[in-house]
PyMOL commands that place a pseudoatom at each C-alpha (Angstrom):
pseudoatom trace, name=CA, resn=MET, resi=1, chain=A, elem=C, hetatm=0, pos=[152.255, -97.465, 21.429]
pseudoatom trace, name=CA, resn=ALA, resi=2, chain=A, elem=C, hetatm=0, pos=[154.563, -99.905, 19.543]
pseudoatom trace, name=CA, resn=SER, resi=3, chain=A, elem=C, hetatm=0, pos=[157.479, -101.346, 21.498]
pseudoatom trace, name=CA, resn=ASN, resi=4, chain=A, elem=C, hetatm=0, pos=[160.902, -102.406, 20.152]
pseudoatom trace, name=CA, resn=PRO, resi=5, chain=A, elem=C, hetatm=0, pos=[162.882, -105.245, 21.747]
pseudoatom trace, name=CA, resn=CYS, resi=6, chain=A, elem=C, hetatm=0, pos=[166.113, -103.763, 23.119]
pseudoatom trace, name=CA, resn=THR, resi=7, chain=A, elem=C, hetatm=0, pos=[169.246, -105.118, 24.845]
pseudoatom trace, name=CA, resn=TYR, resi=8, chain=A, elem=C, hetatm=0, pos=[171.730, -103.299, 26.994]
pseudoatom trace, name=CA, resn=ARG, resi=9, chain=A, elem=C, hetatm=0, pos=[174.975, -104.815, 28.261]
pseudoatom trace, name=CA, resn=ASN, resi=10, chain=A, elem=C, hetatm=0, pos=[176.788, -103.118, 31.151]
pseudoatom trace, name=CA, resn=SER, resi=11, chain=A, elem=C, hetatm=0, pos=[180.486, -103.230, 30.192]
pseudoatom trace, name=CA, resn=GLN, resi=12, chain=A, elem=C, hetatm=0, pos=[181.447, -101.080, 33.258]
pseudoatom trace, name=CA, resn=ASP, resi=13, chain=A, elem=C, hetatm=0, pos=[183.133, -102.564, 36.300]
pseudoatom trace, name=CA, resn=ARG, resi=14, chain=A, elem=C, hetatm=0, pos=[180.471, -101.030, 38.526]
pseudoatom trace, name=CA, resn=MET, resi=15, chain=A, elem=C, hetatm=0, pos=[176.733, -101.061, 38.855]
pseudoatom trace, name=CA, resn=VAL, resi=16, chain=A, elem=C, hetatm=0, pos=[174.825, -98.572, 36.653]
pseudoatom trace, name=CA, resn=ILE, resi=17, chain=A, elem=C, hetatm=0, pos=[171.190, -97.395, 36.575]
pseudoatom trace, name=CA, resn=MET, resi=18, chain=A, elem=C, hetatm=0, pos=[169.472, -97.431, 33.180]
pseudoatom trace, name=CA, resn=ARG, resi=19, chain=A, elem=C, hetatm=0, pos=[166.621, -94.990, 32.830]
pseudoatom trace, name=CA, resn=CYS, resi=20, chain=A, elem=C, hetatm=0, pos=[164.428, -95.160, 29.674]
pseudoatom trace, name=CA, resn=PHE, resi=21, chain=A, elem=C, hetatm=0, pos=[161.661, -92.637, 29.059]
pseudoatom trace, name=CA, resn=GLY, resi=22, chain=A, elem=C, hetatm=0, pos=[159.457, -91.912, 26.088]
pseudoatom trace, name=CA, resn=ALA, resi=23, chain=A, elem=C, hetatm=0, pos=[156.119, -90.730, 24.895]
pseudoatom trace, name=CA, resn=GLU, resi=24, chain=A, elem=C, hetatm=0, pos=[152.817, -91.337, 26.653]
pseudoatom trace, name=CA, resn=GLN, resi=25, chain=A, elem=C, hetatm=0, pos=[154.507, -91.286, 30.066]
pseudoatom trace, name=CA, resn=PHE, resi=26, chain=A, elem=C, hetatm=0, pos=[156.621, -94.400, 29.370]
pseudoatom trace, name=CA, resn=TYR, resi=27, chain=A, elem=C, hetatm=0, pos=[159.381, -94.838, 32.041]
pseudoatom trace, name=CA, resn=LEU, resi=28, chain=A, elem=C, hetatm=0, pos=[161.578, -97.753, 32.930]
pseudoatom trace, name=CA, resn=GLU, resi=29, chain=A, elem=C, hetatm=0, pos=[164.363, -97.772, 35.425]
pseudoatom trace, name=CA, resn=ARG, resi=30, chain=A, elem=C, hetatm=0, pos=[166.585, -100.761, 36.214]
pseudoatom trace, name=CA, resn=VAL, resi=31, chain=A, elem=C, hetatm=0, pos=[169.759, -101.497, 38.058]
pseudoatom trace, name=CA, resn=VAL, resi=32, chain=A, elem=C, hetatm=0, pos=[172.249, -103.265, 35.828]
pseudoatom trace, name=CA, resn=PHE, resi=33, chain=A, elem=C, hetatm=0, pos=[175.204, -105.038, 37.522]
pseudoatom trace, name=CA, resn=PRO, resi=34, chain=A, elem=C, hetatm=0, pos=[178.724, -105.281, 35.974]
pseudoatom trace, name=CA, resn=PHE, resi=35, chain=A, elem=C, hetatm=0, pos=[178.663, -107.321, 32.727]
pseudoatom trace, name=CA, resn=GLU, resi=36, chain=A, elem=C, hetatm=0, pos=[174.966, -108.051, 33.076]
pseudoatom trace, name=CA, resn=ILE, resi=37, chain=A, elem=C, hetatm=0, pos=[172.764, -108.116, 29.974]
pseudoatom trace, name=CA, resn=LEU, resi=38, chain=A, elem=C, hetatm=0, pos=[169.311, -106.494, 30.233]
pseudoatom trace, name=CA, resn=SER, resi=39, chain=A, elem=C, hetatm=0, pos=[166.512, -107.113, 27.741]
pseudoatom trace, name=CA, resn=PHE, resi=40, chain=A, elem=C, hetatm=0, pos=[163.541, -104.882, 27.619]
pseudoatom trace, name=CA, resn=SER, resi=41, chain=A, elem=C, hetatm=0, pos=[160.929, -103.289, 25.325]
pseudoatom trace, name=CA, resn=ALA, resi=42, chain=A, elem=C, hetatm=0, pos=[160.704, -99.588, 24.694]
pseudoatom trace, name=CA, resn=PRO, resi=43, chain=A, elem=C, hetatm=0, pos=[158.914, -97.195, 22.251]
pseudoatom trace, name=CA, resn=ALA, resi=44, chain=A, elem=C, hetatm=0, pos=[160.895, -96.306, 19.153]
pseudoatom trace, name=CA, resn=ASP, resi=45, chain=A, elem=C, hetatm=0, pos=[161.167, -92.642, 20.174]
pseudoatom trace, name=CA, resn=ALA, resi=46, chain=A, elem=C, hetatm=0, pos=[162.422, -93.399, 23.738]
pseudoatom trace, name=CA, resn=GLU, resi=47, chain=A, elem=C, hetatm=0, pos=[165.729, -92.086, 25.108]
pseudoatom trace, name=CA, resn=ILE, resi=48, chain=A, elem=C, hetatm=0, pos=[167.995, -93.905, 27.470]
pseudoatom trace, name=CA, resn=GLU, resi=49, chain=A, elem=C, hetatm=0, pos=[170.220, -92.482, 30.208]
pseudoatom trace, name=CA, resn=ILE, resi=50, chain=A, elem=C, hetatm=0, pos=[172.975, -94.428, 31.912]
pseudoatom trace, name=CA, resn=TRP, resi=51, chain=A, elem=C, hetatm=0, pos=[173.752, -93.239, 35.433]
pseudoatom trace, name=CA, resn=THR, resi=52, chain=A, elem=C, hetatm=0, pos=[176.272, -94.304, 38.049]
pseudoatom trace, name=CA, resn=HIS, resi=53, chain=A, elem=C, hetatm=0, pos=[177.204, -92.994, 41.519]
pseudoatom trace, name=CA, resn=GLY, resi=54, chain=A, elem=C, hetatm=0, pos=[180.580, -91.292, 41.932]
pseudoatom trace, name=CA, resn=LEU, resi=55, chain=A, elem=C, hetatm=0, pos=[182.250, -89.579, 44.853]
pseudoatom trace, name=CA, resn=GLY, resi=56, chain=A, elem=C, hetatm=0, pos=[180.333, -86.364, 44.137]
pseudoatom trace, name=CA, resn=GLY, resi=57, chain=A, elem=C, hetatm=0, pos=[176.975, -88.052, 43.785]
pseudoatom trace, name=CA, resn=PRO, resi=58, chain=A, elem=C, hetatm=0, pos=[175.034, -89.279, 40.750]
pseudoatom trace, name=CA, resn=GLU, resi=59, chain=A, elem=C, hetatm=0, pos=[176.876, -89.044, 37.360]
pseudoatom trace, name=CA, resn=LEU, resi=60, chain=A, elem=C, hetatm=0, pos=[175.306, -89.205, 33.967]
pseudoatom trace, name=CA, resn=LEU, resi=61, chain=A, elem=C, hetatm=0, pos=[177.580, -91.468, 31.932]
pseudoatom trace, name=CA, resn=GLU, resi=62, chain=A, elem=C, hetatm=0, pos=[175.771, -91.625, 28.600]
pseudoatom trace, name=CA, resn=THR, resi=63, chain=A, elem=C, hetatm=0, pos=[172.554, -90.732, 26.807]
pseudoatom trace, name=CA, resn=LEU, resi=64, chain=A, elem=C, hetatm=0, pos=[171.459, -92.886, 23.878]
pseudoatom trace, name=CA, resn=PRO, resi=65, chain=A, elem=C, hetatm=0, pos=[168.433, -93.035, 21.547]
pseudoatom trace, name=CA, resn=VAL, resi=66, chain=A, elem=C, hetatm=0, pos=[166.667, -96.460, 21.946]
pseudoatom trace, name=CA, resn=SER, resi=67, chain=A, elem=C, hetatm=0, pos=[167.417, -97.169, 18.234]
pseudoatom trace, name=CA, resn=GLU, resi=68, chain=A, elem=C, hetatm=0, pos=[171.051, -97.851, 19.259]
pseudoatom trace, name=CA, resn=LEU, resi=69, chain=A, elem=C, hetatm=0, pos=[169.922, -100.633, 21.592]
pseudoatom trace, name=CA, resn=THR, resi=70, chain=A, elem=C, hetatm=0, pos=[167.242, -102.220, 19.328]
pseudoatom trace, name=CA, resn=SER, resi=71, chain=A, elem=C, hetatm=0, pos=[168.056, -105.965, 19.389]
pseudoatom trace, name=CA, resn=GLU, resi=72, chain=A, elem=C, hetatm=0, pos=[165.768, -107.125, 16.590]
pseudoatom trace, name=CA, resn=GLY, resi=73, chain=A, elem=C, hetatm=0, pos=[167.906, -108.980, 14.124]
pseudoatom trace, name=CA, resn=GLN, resi=74, chain=A, elem=C, hetatm=0, pos=[171.165, -108.326, 16.009]
pseudoatom trace, name=CA, resn=GLU, resi=75, chain=A, elem=C, hetatm=0, pos=[173.516, -110.898, 17.411]
pseudoatom trace, name=CA, resn=LEU, resi=76, chain=A, elem=C, hetatm=0, pos=[174.394, -110.506, 21.028]
pseudoatom trace, name=CA, resn=ASP, resi=77, chain=A, elem=C, hetatm=0, pos=[178.028, -109.595, 20.403]
pseudoatom trace, name=CA, resn=ARG, resi=78, chain=A, elem=C, hetatm=0, pos=[176.824, -106.664, 18.329]
pseudoatom trace, name=CA, resn=VAL, resi=79, chain=A, elem=C, hetatm=0, pos=[174.742, -105.113, 21.025]
pseudoatom trace, name=CA, resn=ALA, resi=80, chain=A, elem=C, hetatm=0, pos=[175.521, -101.509, 21.795]
pseudoatom trace, name=CA, resn=VAL, resi=81, chain=A, elem=C, hetatm=0, pos=[177.960, -101.186, 24.638]
pseudoatom trace, name=CA, resn=PRO, resi=82, chain=A, elem=C, hetatm=0, pos=[178.638, -97.787, 26.200]
pseudoatom trace, name=CA, resn=ALA, resi=83, chain=A, elem=C, hetatm=0, pos=[182.202, -96.531, 26.134]
for i in range(1, 83): cmd.bond("trace and resi %d" % i, "trace and resi %d" % (i + 1))
show_as sticks, trace
zoom trace
């Protein structure tokens, strides 16, 4: 299983949970604090979910393919940042 270097920056003003899952039972879950930058490796076919906790419980903020967060050859200010 080949892994790609990835970078995620939490631009939210609240903590989020990043869940990354892919083939061959790959799973990674991390808490990312506001404005924190997380570097990790993930398979090319992995998918990322960004979750937060609202008044009604867990909320899915965004779903991304890992290719949008691949950091190989990117400068840090060009890292994918969720809206």
